[in-house]
C-alpha positions in Angstrom: -64.2 142.3 277.6 -66.8 141.8 280.4 -68.8 144.9 281.0 -71.1 145.9 283.9 -74.0 144.8 281.6 -73.0 141.2 281.2 -71.8 138.3 283.1 -69.6 135.3 282.2 -71.6 132.8 280.2 -74.6 135.1 279.6 -76.0 134.5 276.1 -76.4 137.9 274.4 -79.5 138.3 272.1 -80.5 141.3 270.1 -83.2 142.5 267.8 -81.7 144.7 265.1 -83.5 147.6 263.4 -83.1 146.4 259.9 -84.0 149.7 258.3 -81.9 152.0 260.5 -80.5 153.7 257.3 -84.0 155.2 256.7 -83.5 157.0 260.0 -80.0 158.2 259.1 -78.6 156.0 262.0 -75.6 153.7 261.9 -76.7 151.2 264.5 -79.9 150.5 266.4 -80.7 147.4 268.4 -82.5 146.2 271.4 -80.5 143.9 273.7 -82.4 141.3 275.7 -81.3 141.5 279.4 -82.3 139.5 282.5 -83.9 142.7 283.9 -85.6 143.9 280.7 -84.5 145.4 277.4 -81.8 147.8 276.5 -82.3 150.2 273.5 -79.0 151.3 272.0 -78.9 153.9 269.2 -75.7 155.2 267.8 -74.4 157.2 264.9 -70.7 157.7 264.0 -69.6 156.2 267.4 -71.8 158.7 269.2 -74.4 157.4 271.6 -77.8 158.9 270.9 -79.8 156.6 273.2 -78.8 153.9 275.8 -81.9 153.2 277.9 -83.5 150.3 279.7 -87.2 149.3 279.5 -89.1 146.5 281.2 -90.7 145.3 278.0 -89.8 144.9 274.3 -92.9 146.9 273.4 -91.7 149.8 275.6 -88.3 149.8 273.9 -89.8 149.8 270.5 -92.3 152.6 271.4 -89.4 154.6 272.9 -87.4 154.3 269.6 -90.4 155.5 267.6 -91.1 158.5 269.9 -87.4 159.5 269.9 -86.5 159.0 266.3 -89.6 159.0 264.0 -88.9 162.6 263.0 -85.4 161.5 261.7 -87.0 159.3 259.0 -86.2 160.3 255.5 -89.8 160.1 254.5 -93.1 160.4 256.4 -94.7 157.1 257.2 -91.6 155.0 257.6 -92.1 152.2 260.0 -89.4 150.5 262.1 -88.6 147.0 260.9 -87.1 144.9 263.7 -85.4 141.5 263.2 -86.3 138.6 265.4 -84.0 138.2 268.5 -80.7 136.4 267.6 -77.2 135.9 269.0 -74.9 138.3 267.2 -71.2 137.9 266.7 -69.5 138.9 270.0 -67.1 141.3 268.2 -69.9 143.0 266.3 -71.8 143.6 269.5 -68.8 144.7 271.4 -68.0 147.3 268.7 -71.5 148.8 269.1 -71.9 148.9 272.9 -71.4 152.4 274.2 -69.1 151.4 277.0 -66.7 150.1 274.4 -66.7 153.1 272.1 -63.2 154.6 271.6 -62.9 158.4 272.1 -60.5 160.3 269.9 
């Protein structure tokens, strides 16, 4: 499925928050886009954040400001993976525009 955020042939790359469980979140990633970076945070198929930032640093800072109080313990630091190309189905299942409503 092609969404308004992607074009045919566009390589999709994300940086995954590897310790999202420490924040009690199902899925957190930053998607690299031609126009910047998209922070997507979801829990139980509910979108908690879907915002665009001009820099990767801005997206990471925004995550920390929005969700640092959710951490199970004080002092938890976000641990991001390097950017990589995820499985298309995995990414599609986690993009807010593809969430199913019941």
